[in-house]
DRENTORNU-896967 format. One record per atom (N, C-alpha, C): x, y, z; atom name; residue number from 1. Coordinates in pm, whole numbers, padded with zeros to 5 digits. Atoms other than C-alpha are relative to their C-alpha. Layout:
DRENTORNU-896967
+--------+--------+--------+----+-----+
|     c1 |     c2 |     c3 | at |   i |
+--------+--------+--------+----+-----+
|      X |      Y |      Z | CA | NUM |
...
+--------+--------+--------+----+-----+
This chain:
DRENTORNU-896967
+--------+--------+--------+----+-----+
|     c1 |     c2 |     c3 | at |   i |
+--------+--------+--------+----+-----+
|  00006 |  00135 |  00078 |  N |   1 |
|  02993 |  02294 |  01335 | CA |   1 |
| -00095 | -00063 |  00034 |  C |   1 |
|  00105 |  00076 | -00068 |  N |   2 |
|  02671 |  02089 |  01319 | CA |   2 |
|  00015 | -00153 |  00075 |  C |   2 |
| -00026 |  00104 | -00020 |  N |   3 |
|  02622 |  01793 |  01457 | CA |   3 |
| -00016 | -00101 | -00068 |  C |   3 |
|  00062 |  00078 |  00095 |  N |   4 |
|  02611 |  01487 |  01255 | CA |   4 |
| -00111 | -00087 |  00077 |  C |   4 |
|  00129 |  00102 | -00043 |  N |   5 |
|  02301 |  01250 |  01264 | CA |   5 |
|  00081 | -00123 |  00051 |  C |   5 |
| -00096 |  00100 | -00103 |  N |   6 |
|  02372 |  00980 |  01543 | CA |   6 |
| -00134 | -00111 | -00069 |  C |   6 |
|  00137 |  00146 |  00080 |  N |   7 |
|  02041 |  00739 |  01293 | CA |   7 |
| -00015 |  00061 | -00096 |  C |   7 |
|  00046 | -00008 |  00154 |  N |   8 |
|  01976 |  00690 |  00984 | CA |   8 |
| -00108 |  00030 | -00013 |  C |   8 |
|  00089 | -00052 | -00020 |  N |   9 |
|  01709 |  00921 |  00906 | CA |   9 |
| -00108 | -00120 | -00076 |  C |   9 |
|  00065 |  00082 |  00089 |  N |  10 |
|  01551 |  00645 |  00616 | CA |  10 |
| -00051 | -00132 |  00088 |  C |  10 |
| -00009 |  00094 | -00114 |  N |  11 |
|  01579 |  00348 |  00900 | CA |  11 |
| -00136 |  00080 |  00076 |  C |  11 |
|  00167 | -00059 | -00080 |  N |  12 |
|  01368 |  00584 |  01142 | CA |  12 |
| -00129 |  00014 | -00106 |  C |  12 |
|  00164 | -00071 |  00051 |  N |  13 |
|  01101 |  00679 |  00849 | CA |  13 |
| -00074 | -00118 |  00036 |  C |  13 |
|  00051 |  00170 |  00022 |  N |  14 |
|  01058 |  00251 |  00802 | CA |  14 |
| -00050 |  00029 |  00109 |  C |  14 |
|  00060 |  00053 | -00117 |  N |  15 |
|  01025 |  00233 |  01180 | CA |  15 |
| -00113 |  00067 |  00022 |  C |  15 |
|  00152 | -00080 | -00050 |  N |  16 |
|  00775 |  00497 |  01193 | CA |  16 |
| -00121 |  00009 | -00095 |  C |  16 |
|  00128 |  00107 |  00089 |  N |  17 |
|  00569 |  00320 |  00893 | CA |  17 |
| -00053 | -00111 |  00107 |  C |  17 |
|  00061 |  00117 | -00040 |  N |  18 |
|  00555 |  00024 |  01096 | CA |  18 |
| -00089 |  00043 |  00115 |  C |  18 |
|  00126 |  00024 | -00140 |  N |  19 |
|  00410 |  00202 |  01425 | CA |  19 |
| -00147 |  00079 | -00006 |  C |  19 |
|  00112 | -00082 |  00056 |  N |  20 |
|  00193 |  00415 |  01233 | CA |  20 |
| -00117 | -00124 | -00026 |  C |  20 |
|  00056 |  00121 |  00090 |  N |  21 |
|  00089 |  00081 |  01030 | CA |  21 |
| -00065 | -00067 |  00144 |  C |  21 |
|  00036 |  00129 | -00119 |  N |  22 |
|  00037 | -00112 |  01396 | CA |  22 |
| -00125 |  00118 |  00069 |  C |  22 |
|  00101 | -00057 | -00113 |  N |  23 |
| -00135 |  00201 |  01583 | CA |  23 |
| -00074 |  00106 | -00061 |  C |  23 |
|  00087 | -00107 |  00058 |  N |  24 |
| -00287 |  00414 |  01365 | CA |  24 |
|  00076 |  00124 |  00023 |  C |  24 |
| -00088 | -00171 | -00045 |  N |  25 |
| -00176 |  00822 |  01370 | CA |  25 |
| -00061 |  00054 |  00124 |  C |  25 |
|  00058 |  00018 | -00125 |  N |  26 |
| -00435 |  00862 |  01677 | CA |  26 |
|  00016 | -00037 |  00099 |  C |  26 |
| -00062 |  00112 | -00132 |  N |  27 |
| -00297 |  00611 |  01899 | CA |  27 |
|  00128 | -00028 | -00006 |  C |  27 |
| -00143 |  00019 |  00014 |  N |  28 |
|  00040 |  00655 |  01799 | CA |  28 |
|  00060 |  00137 |  00076 |  C |  28 |
| -00061 | -00084 | -00100 |  N |  29 |
|  00235 |  00854 |  02097 | CA |  29 |
|  00132 |  00057 | -00047 |  C |  29 |
| -00163 |  00017 |  00030 |  N |  30 |
|  00569 |  01029 |  02058 | CA |  30 |
|  00092 | -00083 |  00025 |  C |  30 |
| -00070 |  00114 | -00129 |  N |  31 |
|  00666 |  00840 |  02321 | CA |  31 |
|  00034 | -00123 | -00086 |  C |  31 |
| -00020 |  00115 |  00106 |  N |  32 |
|  00614 |  00526 |  02066 | CA |  32 |
|  00133 |  00027 | -00090 |  C |  32 |
| -00116 | -00041 |  00109 |  N |  33 |
|  00787 |  00692 |  01773 | CA |  33 |
|  00143 |  00013 |  00024 |  C |  33 |
| -00130 | -00018 | -00047 |  N |  34 |
|  01078 |  00782 |  01956 | CA |  34 |
|  00103 | -00111 |  00027 |  C |  34 |
| -00093 |  00150 | -00085 |  N |  35 |
|  01145 |  00419 |  02138 | CA |  35 |
|  00000 | -00041 | -00157 |  C |  35 |
|  00003 |  00055 |  00156 |  N |  36 |
|  01070 |  00303 |  01775 | CA |  36 |
|  00133 |  00022 | -00102 |  C |  36 |
| -00108 | -00067 |  00097 |  N |  37 |
|  01276 |  00478 |  01557 | CA |  37 |
|  00098 |  00076 |  00120 |  C |  37 |
| -00146 | -00027 | -00047 |  N |  38 |
|  01564 |  00522 |  01810 | CA |  38 |
|  00049 |  00138 |  00015 |  C |  38 |
|  00003 | -00188 |  00019 |  N |  39 |
|  01549 |  00940 |  01801 | CA |  39 |
| -00054 |  00042 |  00121 |  C |  39 |
|  00076 | -00059 | -00116 |  N |  40 |
|  01509 |  01167 |  02076 | CA |  40 |
| -00088 |  00109 | -00081 |  C |  40 |
|  00095 | -00069 |  00025 |  N |  41 |
|  01250 |  01415 |  02065 | CA |  41 |
|  00061 |  00115 | -00079 |  C |  41 |
| -00020 | -00117 |  00103 |  N |  42 |
|  01481 |  01707 |  01913 | CA |  42 |
|  00025 | -00041 | -00140 |  C |  42 |
| -00066 |  00082 |  00139 |  N |  43 |
|  01642 |  01506 |  01669 | CA |  43 |
| -00145 | -00052 | -00121 |  C |  43 |
|  00080 |  00002 |  00087 |  N |  44 |
|  01284 |  01428 |  01522 | CA |  44 |
| -00062 |  00087 | -00014 |  C |  44 |
|  00056 | -00155 |  00028 |  N |  45 |
|  01148 |  01746 |  01528 | CA |  45 |
|  00083 |  00044 | -00112 |  C |  45 |
| -00137 | -00064 |  00094 |  N |  46 |
|  01513 |  01859 |  01324 | CA |  46 |
| -00077 | -00057 | -00099 |  C |  46 |
| -00046 |  00091 |  00126 |  N |  47 |
|  01498 |  01561 |  01081 | CA |  47 |
| -00161 |  00002 | -00071 |  C |  47 |
|  00124 |  00046 |  00094 |  N |  48 |
|  01073 |  01493 |  01042 | CA |  48 |
| -00083 |  00152 | -00004 |  C |  48 |
|  00105 | -00062 | -00011 |  N |  49 |
|  00890 |  01784 |  01169 | CA |  49 |
| -00093 | -00069 |  00097 |  C |  49 |
|  00122 |  00097 | -00091 |  N |  50 |
|  00580 |  01741 |  01388 | CA |  50 |
| -00018 | -00153 | -00049 |  C |  50 |
|  00084 |  00150 | -00031 |  N |  51 |
|  00339 |  01402 |  01439 | CA |  51 |
| -00048 |  00002 | -00157 |  C |  51 |
|  00065 | -00010 |  00118 |  N |  52 |
|  00185 |  01501 |  01153 | CA |  52 |
|  00075 |  00042 | -00137 |  C |  52 |
| -00094 | -00016 |  00107 |  N |  53 |
|  00444 |  01609 |  00901 | CA |  53 |
|  00061 | -00146 |  00045 |  C |  53 |
| -00116 |  00161 |  00020 |  N |  54 |
|  00641 |  01250 |  01004 | CA |  54 |
| -00170 | -00068 | -00048 |  C |  54 |
|  00076 |  00072 |  00069 |  N |  55 |
|  00320 |  01030 |  00912 | CA |  55 |
| -00036 |  00071 | -00122 |  C |  55 |
|  00013 |  00010 |  00120 |  N |  56 |
|  00285 |  01217 |  00604 | CA |  56 |
|  00065 | -00041 | -00055 |  C |  56 |
| -00135 |  00052 |  00033 |  N |  57 |
|  00628 |  01146 |  00502 | CA |  57 |
|  00008 | -00211 | -00003 |  C |  57 |
|  00017 |  00161 | -00043 |  N |  58 |
|  00554 |  00767 |  00657 | CA |  58 |
| -00101 | -00041 | -00123 |  C |  58 |
|  00078 |  00033 |  00174 |  N |  59 |
|  00244 |  00778 |  00410 | CA |  59 |
|  00066 | -00046 | -00102 |  C |  59 |
| -00058 | -00023 |  00101 |  N |  60 |
|  00452 |  00860 |  00162 | CA |  60 |
|  00115 | -00131 | -00081 |  C |  60 |
| -00129 |  00110 |  00029 |  N |  61 |
|  00741 |  00603 |  00192 | CA |  61 |
| -00066 | -00120 |  00029 |  C |  61 |
|  00096 |  00100 |  00026 |  N |  62 |
|  00476 |  00352 |  00243 | CA |  62 |
| -00059 | -00042 | -00158 |  C |  62 |
|  00045 |  00017 |  00171 |  N |  63 |
|  00332 |  00392 | -00130 | CA |  63 |
|  00102 | -00002 | -00069 |  C |  63 |
| -00154 | -00002 |  00109 |  N |  64 |
|  00702 |  00491 | -00310 | CA |  64 |
| -00031 | -00174 |  00036 |  C |  64 |
| -00050 |  00129 | -00027 |  N |  65 |
|  00733 |  00153 | -00153 | CA |  65 |
| -00070 | -00163 | -00063 |  C |  65 |
|  00063 |  00069 |  00031 |  N |  66 |
|  00440 | -00071 | -00239 | CA |  66 |
| -00017 |  00049 | -00169 |  C |  66 |
|  00011 |  00017 |  00124 |  N |  67 |
|  00441 |  00069 | -00613 | CA |  67 |
|  00115 | -00048 | -00034 |  C |  67 |
| -00137 |  00070 |  00043 |  N |  68 |
|  00798 | -00006 | -00621 | CA |  68 |
| -00023 | -00171 |  00012 |  C |  68 |
|  00017 |  00091 | -00032 |  N |  69 |
|  00696 | -00344 | -00497 | CA |  69 |
| -00069 | -00077 | -00166 |  C |  69 |
|  00074 |  00059 |  00138 |  N |  70 |
|  00415 | -00371 | -00824 | CA |  70 |
|  00057 | -00008 | -00125 |  C |  70 |
| -00086 | -00012 |  00090 |  N |  71 |
|  00654 | -00222 | -01055 | CA |  71 |
|  00071 | -00122 | -00012 |  C |  71 |
| -00070 |  00108 |  00020 |  N |  72 |
|  00882 | -00482 | -00971 | CA |  72 |
| -00018 | -00161 | -00073 |  C |  72 |
|  00085 |  00108 |  00051 |  N |  73 |
|  00635 | -00749 | -01013 | CA |  73 |
| -00062 | -00015 | -00111 |  C |  73 |
|  00063 |  00017 |  00101 |  N |  74 |
|  00505 | -00692 | -01330 | CA |  74 |
|  00128 |  00029 | -00113 |  C |  74 |
| -00142 |  00017 |  00053 |  N |  75 |
|  00877 | -00608 | -01478 | CA |  75 |
|  00060 | -00163 | -00004 |  C |  75 |
| -00109 |  00128 | -00001 |  N |  76 |
|  00971 | -01012 | -01377 | CA |  76 |
|  00002 | -00087 | -00073 |  C |  76 |
|  00010 |  00051 |  00070 |  N |  77 |
|  00882 | -01109 | -01670 | CA |  77 |
| -00052 | -00167 |  00007 |  C |  77 |
|  00085 |  00138 | -00035 |  N |  78 |
|  00612 | -01341 | -01535 | CA |  78 |
| -00179 |  00067 | -00102 |  C |  78 |
|  00092 |  00001 |  00081 |  N |  79 |
|  00262 | -01341 | -01764 | CA |  79 |
| -00085 |  00115 |  00098 |  C |  79 |
|  00035 | -00137 | -00084 |  N |  80 |
|  00031 | -01028 | -01637 | CA |  80 |
| -00117 | -00100 |  00117 |  C |  80 |
|  00106 |  00062 | -00064 |  N |  81 |
| -00234 | -01314 | -01502 | CA |  81 |
|  00118 | -00047 |  00129 |  C |  81 |
| -00091 |  00091 | -00152 |  N |  82 |
|  00051 | -01479 | -01282 | CA |  82 |
|  00019 |  00125 |  00051 |  C |  82 |
| -00037 | -00145 | -00059 |  N |  83 |
|  00134 | -01100 | -01156 | CA |  83 |
| -00117 |  00032 |  00063 |  C |  83 |
|  00102 | -00060 | -00064 |  N |  84 |
| -00216 | -01029 | -01075 | CA |  84 |
| -00061 | -00087 |  00118 |  C |  84 |
|  00121 |  00122 | -00060 |  N |  85 |
| -00309 | -01396 | -00898 | CA |  85 |
|  00107 |  00013 |  00107 |  C |  85 |
| -00106 | -00039 | -00094 |  N |  86 |
|  00043 | -01290 | -00708 | CA |  86 |
| -00073 |  00117 |  00092 |  C |  86 |
|  00083 | -00138 | -00035 |  N |  87 |
| -00122 | -00990 | -00617 | CA |  87 |
| -00143 | -00055 |  00097 |  C |  87 |
|  00105 |  00090 | -00057 |  N |  88 |
| -00442 | -01178 | -00532 | CA |  88 |
|  00000 | -00081 |  00080 |  C |  88 |
|  00016 |  00142 | -00057 |  N |  89 |
| -00378 | -01489 | -00388 | CA |  89 |
|  00099 |  00003 |  00104 |  C |  89 |
| -00097 | -00044 | -00106 |  N |  90 |
| -00099 | -01319 | -00171 | CA |  90 |
| -00085 |  00033 |  00083 |  C |  90 |
|  00067 | -00060 | -00100 |  N |  91 |
| -00365 | -01131 |  00014 | CA |  91 |
| -00052 | -00162 |  00070 |  C |  91 |
|  00033 |  00136 | -00102 |  N |  92 |
| -00522 | -01492 |  00120 | CA |  92 |
|  00088 | -00059 |  00029 |  C |  92 |
| -00131 |  00087 | -00056 |  N |  93 |
| -00177 | -01620 |  00204 | CA |  93 |
|  00030 |  00079 |  00130 |  C |  93 |
| -00050 | -00068 | -00104 |  N |  94 |
| -00122 | -01362 |  00449 | CA |  94 |
| -00041 | -00034 |  00106 |  C |  94 |
|  00038 |  00092 | -00125 |  N |  95 |
| -00154 | -01455 |  00826 | CA |  95 |
| -00112 |  00075 |  00033 |  C |  95 |
|  00161 | -00037 | -00087 |  N |  96 |
| -00443 | -01339 |  01035 | CA |  96 |
|  00060 |  00164 |  00058 |  C |  96 |
| -00052 | -00128 | -00052 |  N |  97 |
| -00188 | -01049 |  01192 | CA |  97 |
|  00030 |  00082 | -00106 |  C |  97 |
| -00013 | -00033 |  00135 |  N |  98 |
| -00106 | -00931 |  00822 | CA |  98 |
| -00154 |  00067 | -00015 |  C |  98 |
|  00150 |  00027 |  00035 |  N |  99 |
| -00501 | -00967 |  00764 | CA |  99 |
| -00036 |  00156 |  00075 |  C |  99 |
|  00079 | -00125 | -00066 |  N | 100 |
| -00612 | -00706 |  01065 | CA | 100 |
|  00120 |  00086 | -00030 |  C | 100 |
| -00122 | -00164 |  00045 |  N | 101 |
| -00296 | -00451 |  01006 | CA | 101 |
| -00046 |  00028 | -00166 |  C | 101 |
|  00027 | -00065 |  00031 |  N | 102 |
| -00422 | -00425 |  00719 | CA | 102 |
|  00061 |  00088 | -00145 |  C | 102 |
| -00060 | -00075 |  00046 |  N | 103 |
| -00316 | -00169 |  00426 | CA | 103 |
|  00031 |  00139 |  00067 |  C | 103 |
| -00035 | -00087 | -00060 |  N | 104 |
| -00166 |  00118 |  00559 | CA | 104 |
| -00087 |  00158 | -00016 |  C | 104 |
|  00092 | -00109 |  00091 |  N | 105 |
| -00307 |  00389 |  00303 | CA | 105 |
| -00184 |  00000 |  00057 |  C | 105 |
|  00101 |  00005 | -00067 |  N | 106 |
| -00633 |  00251 |  00358 | CA | 106 |
| -00059 |  00070 |  00095 |  C | 106 |
|  00089 | -00026 | -00157 |  N | 107 |
| -00666 |  00272 |  00706 | CA | 107 |
| -00010 |  00132 |  00046 |  C | 107 |
| -00035 | -00151 |  00001 |  N | 108 |
| -00517 |  00630 |  00680 | CA | 108 |
| -00167 |  00096 | -00082 |  C | 108 |
|  00113 | -00078 |  00134 |  N | 109 |
| -00812 |  00696 |  00404 | CA | 109 |
| -00117 |  00014 |  00131 |  C | 109 |
|  00146 |  00016 | -00076 |  N | 110 |
| -01102 |  00526 |  00662 | CA | 110 |
|  00022 |  00112 |  00198 |  C | 110 |
| -00010 | -00091 | -00109 |  N | 111 |
| -00928 |  00737 |  00967 | CA | 111 |
| -00016 |  00129 |  00044 |  C | 111 |
|  00020 | -00142 |  00045 |  N | 112 |
| -00932 |  01080 |  00809 | CA | 112 |
| -00121 |  00066 |  00052 |  C | 112 |
|  00101 | -00106 | -00024 |  N | 113 |
| -01120 |  01354 |  00898 | CA | 113 |
| -00019 |  00000 | -00143 |  C | 113 |
|  00014 |  00036 |  00169 |  N | 114 |
| -01345 |  01367 |  00564 | CA | 114 |
|  00054 |  00185 | -00013 |  C | 114 |
| -00070 | -00118 |  00055 |  N | 115 |
| -01177 |  01753 |  00552 | CA | 115 |
|  00150 |  00008 | -00020 |  C | 115 |
| -00127 |  00001 | -00046 |  N | 116 |
| -00856 |  01640 |  00593 | CA | 116 |
|  00050 | -00013 | -00208 |  C | 116 |
| -00041 | -00011 |  00120 |  N | 117 |
| -00716 |  01751 |  00221 | CA | 117 |
|  00145 | -00055 | -00035 |  C | 117 |
| -00181 |  00041 | -00003 |  N | 118 |
| -00332 |  01615 |  00268 | CA | 118 |
| -00044 | -00162 | -00039 |  C | 118 |
|  00064 |  00156 |  00031 |  N | 119 |
| -00504 |  01259 |  00308 | CA | 119 |
| -00002 | -00052 | -00096 |  C | 119 |
|  00104 |  00035 |  00124 |  N | 120 |
| -00721 |  01232 |  00053 | CA | 120 |
|  00063 |  00024 | -00092 |  C | 120 |
| -00106 | -00030 |  00134 |  N | 121 |
| -00493 |  01405 | -00204 | CA | 121 |
|  00140 | -00107 | -00023 |  C | 121 |
| -00086 |  00104 | -00013 |  N | 122 |
| -00248 |  01135 | -00074 | CA | 122 |
| -00039 | -00127 | -00099 |  C | 122 |
|  00036 |  00065 |  00016 |  N | 123 |
| -00447 |  00902 | -00109 | CA | 123 |
| -00037 | -00063 | -00189 |  C | 123 |
|  00107 | -00028 |  00123 |  N | 124 |
| -00648 |  00961 | -00441 | CA | 124 |
|  00104 | -00013 | -00122 |  C | 124 |
| -00127 | -00010 |  00036 |  N | 125 |
| -00309 |  01025 | -00574 | CA | 125 |
|  00103 | -00146 | -00024 |  C | 125 |
| -00037 |  00138 |  00026 |  N | 126 |
| -00169 |  00652 | -00511 | CA | 126 |
| -00090 | -00060 | -00099 |  C | 126 |
|  00131 |  00074 |  00008 |  N | 127 |
| -00505 |  00488 | -00610 | CA | 127 |
|  00003 |  00047 | -00171 |  C | 127 |
| -00013 |  00011 |  00139 |  N | 128 |
| -00469 |  00661 | -01000 | CA | 128 |
|  00165 | -00044 | -00029 |  C | 128 |
| -00126 |  00061 |  00082 |  N | 129 |
| -00053 |  00585 | -01011 | CA | 129 |
| -00044 | -00172 |  00016 |  C | 129 |
|  00023 |  00112 | -00072 |  N | 130 |
| -00143 |  00231 | -00856 | CA | 130 |
| -00090 | -00040 | -00124 |  C | 130 |
|  00104 |  00053 |  00127 |  N | 131 |
| -00438 |  00176 | -01142 | CA | 131 |
|  00080 |  00034 | -00159 |  C | 131 |
| -00096 | -00054 |  00111 |  N | 132 |
| -00189 |  00354 | -01394 | CA | 132 |
|  00111 | -00127 | -00042 |  C | 132 |
| -00090 |  00101 |  00045 |  N | 133 |
|  00062 |  00083 | -01374 | CA | 133 |
| -00068 | -00147 |  00012 |  C | 133 |
|  00045 |  00107 |  00018 |  N | 134 |
| -00176 | -00203 | -01364 | CA | 134 |
| -00079 |  00025 | -00137 |  C | 134 |
|  00037 | -00036 |  00144 |  N | 135 |
| -00319 | -00001 | -01678 | CA | 135 |
|  00118 | -00082 | -00095 |  C | 135 |
| -00092 | -00013 |  00124 |  N | 136 |
|  00004 |  00012 | -01851 | CA | 136 |
|  00038 | -00210 |  00027 |  C | 136 |
|  00002 |  00146 | -00006 |  N | 137 |
|  00068 | -00414 | -01725 | CA | 137 |
| -00128 | -00043 | -00123 |  C | 137 |
|  00144 |  00092 |  00079 |  N | 138 |
| -00277 | -00521 | -01888 | CA | 138 |
|  00028 |  00041 | -00182 |  C | 138 |
|  00029 |  00017 |  00142 |  N | 139 |
| -00221 | -00322 | -02238 | CA | 139 |
|  00159 | -00059 | -00056 |  C | 139 |
| -00137 |  00024 |  00070 |  N | 140 |
|  00144 | -00411 | -02274 | CA | 140 |
| -00002 | -00226 |  00008 |  C | 140 |
|  00048 |  00173 |  00037 |  N | 141 |
| -00011 | -00818 | -02225 | CA | 141 |
| -00085 | -00007 | -00101 |  C | 141 |
|  00114 |  00031 |  00136 |  N | 142 |
| -00316 | -00727 | -02480 | CA | 142 |
|  00205 |  00019 | -00131 |  C | 142 |
| -00094 | -00041 |  00130 |  N | 143 |
| -00001 | -00579 | -02726 | CA | 143 |
|  00118 | -00152 | -00020 |  C | 143 |
| -00097 |  00099 |  00001 |  N | 144 |
|  00211 | -00925 | -02636 | CA | 144 |
| -00083 | -00130 | -00018 |  C | 144 |
|  00082 |  00090 | -00035 |  N | 145 |
| -00107 | -01143 | -02679 | CA | 145 |
| -00031 | -00076 |  00121 |  C | 145 |
|  00044 |  00080 | -00119 |  N | 146 |
| -00135 | -01235 | -02312 | CA | 146 |
| -00106 |  00059 |  00053 |  C | 146 |
|  00161 | -00010 | -00045 |  N | 147 |
| -00468 | -01085 | -02253 | CA | 147 |
| -00039 |  00030 | -00149 |  C | 147 |
|  00049 |  00010 |  00101 |  N | 148 |
| -00725 | -01118 | -02516 | CA | 148 |
| -00069 |  00159 | -00044 |  C | 148 |
|  00007 | -00135 |  00070 |  N | 149 |
| -00792 | -00780 | -02793 | CA | 149 |
| -00137 |  00069 |  00048 |  C | 149 |
|  00105 | -00096 | -00051 |  N | 150 |
| -01134 | -00699 | -02647 | CA | 150 |
| -00005 |  00029 |  00126 |  C | 150 |
|  00021 | -00075 | -00162 |  N | 151 |
| -01098 | -00680 | -02292 | CA | 151 |
|  00074 |  00181 | -00008 |  C | 151 |
|  00012 | -00121 |  00000 |  N | 152 |
| -01076 | -00322 | -02184 | CA | 152 |
|  00123 |  00055 |  00142 |  C | 152 |
| -00155 | -00028 | -00058 |  N | 153 |
| -00687 | -00241 | -02027 | CA | 153 |
| -00075 |  00092 |  00176 |  C | 153 |
| -00024 | -00085 | -00052 |  N | 154 |
| -00818 |  00040 | -01862 | CA | 154 |
| -00161 | -00052 |  00144 |  C | 154 |
|  00121 |  00031 | -00097 |  N | 155 |
| -01168 | -00101 | -01686 | CA | 155 |
|  00057 | -00097 |  00084 |  C | 155 |
| -00053 |  00082 | -00105 |  N | 156 |
| -01021 | -00393 | -01563 | CA | 156 |
|  00132 |  00028 |  00099 |  C | 156 |
| -00085 | -00057 | -00094 |  N | 157 |
| -00714 | -00172 | -01417 | CA | 157 |
| -00103 |  00001 |  00131 |  C | 157 |
|  00094 | -00063 | -00071 |  N | 158 |
| -00995 | -00028 | -01193 | CA | 158 |
| -00052 | -00071 |  00080 |  C | 158 |
|  00084 |  00156 | -00067 |  N | 159 |
| -01203 | -00345 | -01130 | CA | 159 |
|  00111 | -00074 |  00129 |  C | 159 |
| -00057 |  00151 | -00070 |  N | 160 |
| -00912 | -00552 | -00972 | CA | 160 |
|  00088 |  00073 |  00096 |  C | 160 |
| -00046 | -00091 | -00107 |  N | 161 |
| -00789 | -00216 | -00809 | CA | 161 |
| -00110 | -00011 |  00165 |  C | 161 |
|  00123 | -00015 | -00068 |  N | 162 |
| -01126 | -00200 | -00643 | CA | 162 |
| -00027 | -00145 |  00061 |  C | 162 |
| -00003 |  00167 | -00027 |  N | 163 |
| -01108 | -00580 | -00606 | CA | 163 |
|  00128 | -00039 |  00107 |  C | 163 |
| -00113 |  00025 | -00069 |  N | 164 |
| -00768 | -00564 | -00416 | CA | 164 |
| -00044 |  00072 |  00133 |  C | 164 |
|  00015 | -00072 | -00077 |  N | 165 |
| -00907 | -00277 | -00176 | CA | 165 |
| -00112 | -00085 |  00094 |  C | 165 |
|  00078 |  00062 | -00113 |  N | 166 |
| -01189 | -00472 | -00109 | CA | 166 |
|  00024 | -00129 |  00073 |  C | 166 |
| -00061 |  00077 | -00044 |  N | 167 |
| -01028 | -00762 | -00038 | CA | 167 |
|  00070 |  00002 |  00125 |  C | 167 |
| -00055 | -00049 | -00091 |  N | 168 |
| -00831 | -00605 |  00207 | CA | 168 |
| -00076 |  00046 |  00091 |  C | 168 |
|  00104 | -00094 | -00130 |  N | 169 |
| -01068 | -00439 |  00417 | CA | 169 |
| -00101 | -00149 |  00074 |  C | 169 |
|  00062 |  00142 | -00067 |  N | 170 |
| -01280 | -00779 |  00435 | CA | 170 |
|  00101 | -00091 |  00060 |  C | 170 |
| -00065 |  00062 | -00046 |  N | 171 |
| -00980 | -00935 |  00494 | CA | 171 |
|  00023 |  00040 |  00171 |  C | 171 |
| -00080 | -00066 | -00141 |  N | 172 |
| -00892 | -00710 |  00804 | CA | 172 |
| -00136 | -00017 |  00108 |  C | 172 |
|  00084 |  00054 | -00083 |  N | 173 |
| -01244 | -00736 |  00906 | CA | 173 |
| -00063 | -00155 |  00066 |  C | 173 |
|  00034 |  00169 | -00029 |  N | 174 |
| -01267 | -01130 |  00906 | CA | 174 |
|  00099 | -00069 | -00059 |  C | 174 |
| -00094 |  00028 |  00135 |  N | 175 |
| -00970 | -01297 |  00779 | CA | 175 |
|  00007 | -00174 |  00000 |  C | 175 |
|  00074 |  00128 |  00071 |  N | 176 |
| -01176 | -01601 |  00575 | CA | 176 |
|  00075 | -00006 | -00118 |  C | 176 |
| -00105 |  00039 |  00094 |  N | 177 |
| -00902 | -01734 |  00345 | CA | 177 |
| -00085 | -00046 | -00081 |  C | 177 |
|  00068 |  00034 |  00042 |  N | 178 |
| -01178 | -01905 |  00190 | CA | 178 |
| -00070 |  00068 | -00097 |  C | 178 |
|  00123 | -00103 |  00035 |  N | 179 |
| -01435 | -01630 |  00096 | CA | 179 |
|  00147 |  00075 | -00066 |  C | 179 |
| -00151 | -00058 |  00125 |  N | 180 |
| -01099 | -01443 | -00040 | CA | 180 |
|  00067 | -00043 | -00101 |  C | 180 |
| -00036 |  00061 |  00128 |  N | 181 |
| -00986 | -01701 | -00250 | CA | 181 |
| -00093 | -00008 | -00140 |  C | 181 |
|  00060 | -00027 |  00087 |  N | 182 |
| -01288 | -01678 | -00421 | CA | 182 |
| -00052 |  00075 | -00064 |  C | 182 |
|  00048 | -00153 |  00065 |  N | 183 |
| -01303 | -01305 | -00475 | CA | 183 |
|  00102 | -00007 | -00110 |  C | 183 |
| -00112 | -00024 |  00068 |  N | 184 |
| -00954 | -01356 | -00607 | CA | 184 |
| -00010 | -00098 | -00146 |  C | 184 |
|  00038 |  00041 |  00128 |  N | 185 |
| -01052 | -01625 | -00862 | CA | 185 |
| -00098 |  00041 | -00071 |  C | 185 |
|  00059 | -00084 |  00126 |  N | 186 |
| -01336 | -01460 | -01018 | CA | 186 |
|  00060 |  00119 | -00020 |  C | 186 |
| -00051 | -00106 |  00073 |  N | 187 |
| -01150 | -01160 | -01023 | CA | 187 |
|  00095 | -00047 | -00083 |  C | 187 |
| -00066 |  00012 |  00092 |  N | 188 |
| -00876 | -01340 | -01203 | CA | 188 |
| -00039 | -00071 | -00136 |  C | 188 |
|  00087 |  00016 |  00118 |  N | 189 |
| -01118 | -01470 | -01416 | CA | 189 |
| -00024 |  00070 | -00104 |  C | 189 |
|  00024 | -00121 |  00058 |  N | 190 |
| -01191 | -01125 | -01588 | CA | 190 |
|  00134 |  00027 | -00100 |  C | 190 |
| -00133 | -00075 |  00048 |  N | 191 |
| -00827 | -01139 | -01713 | CA | 191 |
| -00006 | -00131 | -00116 |  C | 191 |
|  00041 |  00098 |  00116 |  N | 192 |
| -00970 | -01521 | -01946 | CA | 192 |
| -00019 |  00045 | -00111 |  C | 192 |
+--------+--------+--------+----+-----+
């Protein structure tokens, strides 16, 4: 009879997300993972596979959580401008530590080897889905009068995603809240 797991795989995966987010892939050891996940080496391998497979699962977990949070935000009943203000100004208001940590998927994309097709596909897929979430919210706002009819929802979605990614990278390099807020306000003006 198989032994039952003595840990919660979902909680362990969330812990792995934190370890990879804090250290990056290359600087994360199996000992780091086992300690934070509170799981033994064999259980880690049996449940998640090797370090690379666990990393891809952690990136997927992070992607799913951030996309779900965005969907909740745009489904909250607030105006599309208020939702984008929450995203953009939220970056400005994060702590220096949060700025330095950045976005796990952007970090993975920058850290990966150019020939790493798995991470490239995951990042591209995330970018396309976030852009779709943005575009859908902008189209809905346009249909209900919350966005001017002459605005291009697809172009705005692409621009706002690029702005958020740029702000994340700028914040990681230098946590300058005033500069980030100027960028956020200019981006929000495209919705007026």
